[in-house]
C-alpha positions in Angstrom: 28.0 12.5 -62.2 29.4 11.6 -65.6 30.1 7.4 -65.5 34.0 8.4 -66.4 34.1 10.6 -63.8 35.2 9.0 -59.8 35.1 11.4 -56.0 38.1 9.6 -56.3 39.5 10.7 -59.4 44.0 11.0 -58.3 44.9 11.0 -61.3 42.6 14.6 -62.5 45.1 16.1 -65.4 46.0 19.5 -64.5 43.5 21.2 -66.8 40.5 19.3 -65.4 41.4 19.9 -61.9 40.4 23.0 -60.6 36.7 20.9 -61.4 37.9 17.8 -59.7 38.1 19.9 -56.6 35.2 22.0 -57.3 32.4 18.9 -57.8 34.6 17.1 -54.3 33.9 19.9 -52.6 30.8 20.0 -53.6 29.9 16.5 -53.1 31.7 17.0 -49.3 29.1 20.3 -48.3 26.2 17.9 -49.0 26.9 15.2 -47.8 28.0 17.3 -44.2 24.5 19.2 -44.0 22.9 15.8 -44.6 25.2 14.6 -41.4 24.1 17.9 -39.2 20.4 17.9 -40.0 20.0 14.4 -39.3 22.5 14.7 -36.1 23.0 18.0 -34.8 25.0 17.0 -32.3 27.8 16.1 -34.9 28.2 20.1 -34.8 31.1 19.8 -32.1 33.3 17.4 -33.5 33.0 18.3 -37.3 34.2 21.7 -35.9 37.1 20.0 -33.3 38.0 17.8 -36.3 37.7 21.4 -39.4 40.2 23.0 -36.5 42.5 19.9 -36.5 42.5 20.0 -40.2 43.3 23.7 -40.7 46.4 23.5 -38.1 47.7 20.3 -40.4 47.4 22.3 -43.3 48.9 25.2 -41.5 52.0 23.3 -40.5 52.7 22.3 -43.8 52.9 25.6 -45.5 56.2 26.2 -47.7 58.0 29.1 -48.6 61.2 30.3 -50.2 63.8 32.7 -51.0 65.7 33.6 -54.1 66.1 31.3 -57.3 64.0 28.4 -56.2 60.9 27.2 -56.7 58.3 26.2 -53.2 55.1 24.1 -53.5 52.0 22.8 -51.5 50.8 20.8 -54.0 52.0 19.7 -57.8 54.4 22.1 -59.5 53.6 21.3 -63.4 56.0 22.7 -66.0 55.2 22.6 -70.0 57.1 23.2 -72.4 54.9 23.4 -76.2 55.5 23.6 -79.9 59.2 23.0 -79.1 59.4 25.6 -76.2 61.5 25.6 -73.6 59.9 25.2 -70.0 61.9 26.4 -66.8 61.2 27.0 -63.4 64.4 28.5 -62.8 66.7 29.3 -65.8 70.2 30.0 -65.4 72.8 30.0 -68.6 72.5 29.7 -72.0 69.2 28.2 -73.2 67.7 27.2 -76.2 64.8 25.6 -77.4 65.7 21.9 -78.9 66.2 22.0 -82.6 66.5 25.6 -83.1 65.3 26.8 -86.2 68.4 27.9 -88.6 69.5 31.2 -89.1 69.8 32.7 -93.3 72.7 32.2 -94.8 75.9 32.9 -93.6 77.1 36.3 -94.8 80.8 36.1 -95.6 
């Protein structure tokens, strides 16, 4: 693992989050495999823990209706190059400092 990356990385940028999650999943899979090889009797307790975590995750599921956003994790909305970004847009919106039209005809 590169020196600047930690298994406890809590400040991953959105574009790097998937890789951090994959790295952590691989590390935990290896740790749990080692645990079960050293102590096969731990399987029942480990399965109970997995069931408890899954039940907790299901209980915290989110849903939404209408013009709203719901997420069980972070939501990132980003405007780039003078554009407008929003999760829900109501009304008249324009990018900041929109380009001016040509000279007024008249």
